[in-house]
C-alpha positions, 0 to 999 in steps of 0.5 A, spaced: 568 525 728 575 524 726 574 529 720 571 534 725 576 533 730 581 535 724 577 541 722 577 543 730 585 542 730 586 546 724 582 552 726 585 552 733 592 552 730 590 558 725 587 562 731 593 562 735 597 564 728 592 570 727 593 572 735 601 572 735 600 579 732 598 582 739 599 576 743 606 574 746 604 568 748 601 566 742 607 568 738 611 564 743 606 558 741 607 559 734 615 560 734 616 554 738 613 549 733 616 552 727 621 547 723 620 542 729 622 536 725 629 539 724 630 541 731 627 534 735 633 529 736 632 522 734 632 517 740 639 515 740 640 507 739 644 506 745 639 510 750 634 505 753 628 505 755 625 511 752 620 515 756 616 521 753 612 525 758 607 530 756 604 536 760 599 541 758 603 547 762 607 548 769 602 545 774 601 539 770 609 539 770 609 539 777 605 533 778 609 529 773 616 531 775 616 526 781 615 520 776 620 523 771 626 524 777 624 517 780 625 514 773 631 517 772 634 515 778 632 508 777 634 508 769 640 513 769 641 511 761 634 512 759 632 517 754 627 522 757 623 527 752 618 532 756 613 536 751 609 542 753 603 545 750 603 551 753 608 557 753 607 558 760 610 551 762 615 551 756 619 557 757 620 556 765 622 549 764 626 549 758 632 548 761 630 542 766 636 538 767 632 531 768 630 531 761 634 530 755 629 533 750 624 539 752 620 541 747 613 544 745 608 538 742 607 540 735 599 541 733 595 534 733 595 533 726 595 526 724 602 527 720 605 531 726 603 525 731 606 520 726 612 523 725 613 526 732 612 519 735 616 515 730 622 520 731 623 519 739 620 512 739 618 511 746 617 505 750 613 508 755 608 515 754 605 518 760 600 524 760 599 528 766 592 529 768 589 531 762 591 534 755 588 528 751 590 529 743 587 524 739 592 523 733 598 522 738 594 517 742 591 513 736 598 513 734 601 510 740 596 505 740 597 503 733 605 502 735 603 498 741 606 503 746 605 503 753 601 509 755 599 511 762 595 517 764 597 519 771 594 524 776 587 524 773 581 527 775 574 526 772 567 529 773 560 526 771 559 532 766 565 530 761 564 528 754 567 521 756 561 519 760 555 522 755 551 518 750 554 521 744 561 521 747 564 515 743 569 518 740 572 521 747 571 514 750 575 511 744 581 517 746 581 514 753 581 507 751 588 508 748 591 508 755 594 502 757 592 504 764 589 510 768 591 512 775 586 517 778 587 522 784 581 519 787 575 514 788 570 518 785 574 518 778 575 511 778 568 509 779 566 514 773 571 510 769 569 503 771 561 505 770 563 507 763 567 500 762 574 502 763 577 496 767 585 498 767 584 503 772 587 505 779 587 510 785 594 512 786 593 519 788 597 526 787 604 525 785 605 532 788 604 530 795 610 526 794 614 532 792 612 537 797 614 532 802 621 531 799 622 538 799 620 539 806 626 534 807 631 537 802 630 544 801 636 549 802 635 554 808 634 561 806 641 566 806 636 571 810 631 567 814 625 571 815 622 572 822 617 567 825 610 569 822 603 568 824 600 568 817 604 567 810 600 569 804 603 566 798 601 567 791 596 573 792 593 577 787 589 584 789 583 581 790 586 577 796 590 583 798 584 587 799 582 582 804 589 581 807 589 588 809 583 589 812 585 583 817 592 586 818 589 593 820 583 589 824 585 592 832 583 585 834 589 582 830 594 587 831 599 582 835 599 578 828 605 578 824 605 577 816 609 575 810 606 576 804 608 574 797 605 576 791 604 572 785 607 578 781 611 582 785 612 587 780 614 594 782 608 597 781 604 591 785 609 592 791 608 600 790 600 599 790 600 594 796 605 598 800 601 605 799 595 602 803 599 598 808 599 602 815 603 598 819 610 597 820 613 593 813 619 592 809 621 589 803 625 583 803 630 585 798 631 591 803 630 588 810 636 587 814 633 582 819 633 587 825 628 592 823 622 591 828 616 590 822 609 587 822 609 585 815 614 583 810 613 583 803 617 578 798 619 582 792 622 576 789 620 569 786 622 562 787 622 563 795 615 561 797 616 554 798 621 555 803 617 561 807 612 556 809 616 553 814 616 560 818 609 561 818 603 558 823 597 559 818 597 560 810 593 564 806 593 562 798 591 567 793 587 566 787 581 564 790 577 570 787 580 569 780 581 562 776 583 558 782 587 557 788 595 556 787 598 551 791 596 548 798 600 542 798 606 546 800 604 549 806 600 543 808 607 539 808 609 544 814 602 543 818 599 549 816 592 550 816 590 554 810 585 559 808 583 561 801 578 564 797 571 561 794 574 558 788 577 552 790 572 546 788 576 544 782 582 542 786 582 535 789 587 537 795 583 543 797 576 540 797 579 534 801 583 539 806 576 543 807 572 536 808 577 534 813 577 541 817 584 543 815 582 549 810 577 554 810 574 558 804 573 565 806 568 570 801 570 576 804 574 580 810 569 579 815 570 571 814 577 572 814 578 575 820 573 571 824 577 565 821 584 568 824 581 569 830 578 562 831 585 559 829 588 563 835 585 557 839 590 552 841 585 546 840 582 548 834 589 550 831 591 543 832 586 540 830 586 543 823 594 542 823 593 535 824 588 534 819 592 537 813 598 533 815 594 526 816 591 527 809 598 528 806 600 522 810 595 518 807 596 520 800 603 519 799 606 513 795 603 515 788 610 516 785 612 509 787 606 505 785 606 508 778 613 507 777 612 500 779 607 499 774 611 502 769 617 497 770 613 491 771 609 492 764 615 496 760 618 489 757 611 487 755 608 493 753 606 491 746 602 485 749 599 489 755 597 495 751 590 497 750 586 494 756 584 500 759 578 500 753 572 498 753 570 494 747 
């Protein structure tokens, strides 16, 4: 199986190399890994402990970030290496100041894995959610490195739990301990013979709750809005426009922050908008508008504090965007039907704090129901209560790391069944 895996990794690398001629993302993937041995600094002898965290992309970085920052606060002299698989994560966070090194993870060949791990010499390695690279994990196990998987989610259909999945179970067996987001994932692992498993929850909950307390105020606060629609795509905006123009909802005021606020996108949106609107970059704060369009990035997390209800985009595409940020302010959440892959969204729906909608009729009806005081308050309490119950994952994982770090070699390997 390892031979077939090596062939697959070679094929992946070759495919991305060929794609770089017509894909900017593939080109960044290739260039970012070129001559990596020359550019990757070795861990300094006077810096300890050494923490290596690997994430697939930006979303996984946000899950690992609370742990990285908590570790840095507790260990100011630590040497921290942060690796990404995807350019969409690396290009945004390559200047992240908490890490001493931010880099691409070299392709998962045995030679690369041995050279990379041998150069940074980690005392602890943390993988976030998924992105299981066999050669790296086997190398970490051989070296006796404390290796953790955090914010993990598992489903019955995955190869780890199939009769033919022995190789994939061996990969999971490289982890010293696995921290899952929910009980069902932990139960799957237990049934497969893995004992070193704990339910910790999602580390992002700790971060969003902290951001509510620490976020800097906006220089030009928007008006209090009935609905803040964040990270919207054209399919989302088709529903939103129907609701904005519905006469029964004519009293509502809106803030819309498109996922990609390009000039073309904003122009296409405003061409279909028939209520008073303004672009945030041009809004004086005095014009009496019903719709405020956010035409810059980086503001969304701070905008939810001005809203009463949130609509989160992406549910008519690959999946919804961040629902934890509005929930941290107690906002009931609406989104499209593609949300099942997101544990927090499923929990919000189950508890009555979030509401999937398939078309504009359902969106309008749900907005009307949320105008009822008791219904609204129940939904708001539901999202707040989930966050309150789910906080603490970062502290739990950090405690485990610090307790096991001095004896990592002796304790390594206990997650694996024989």
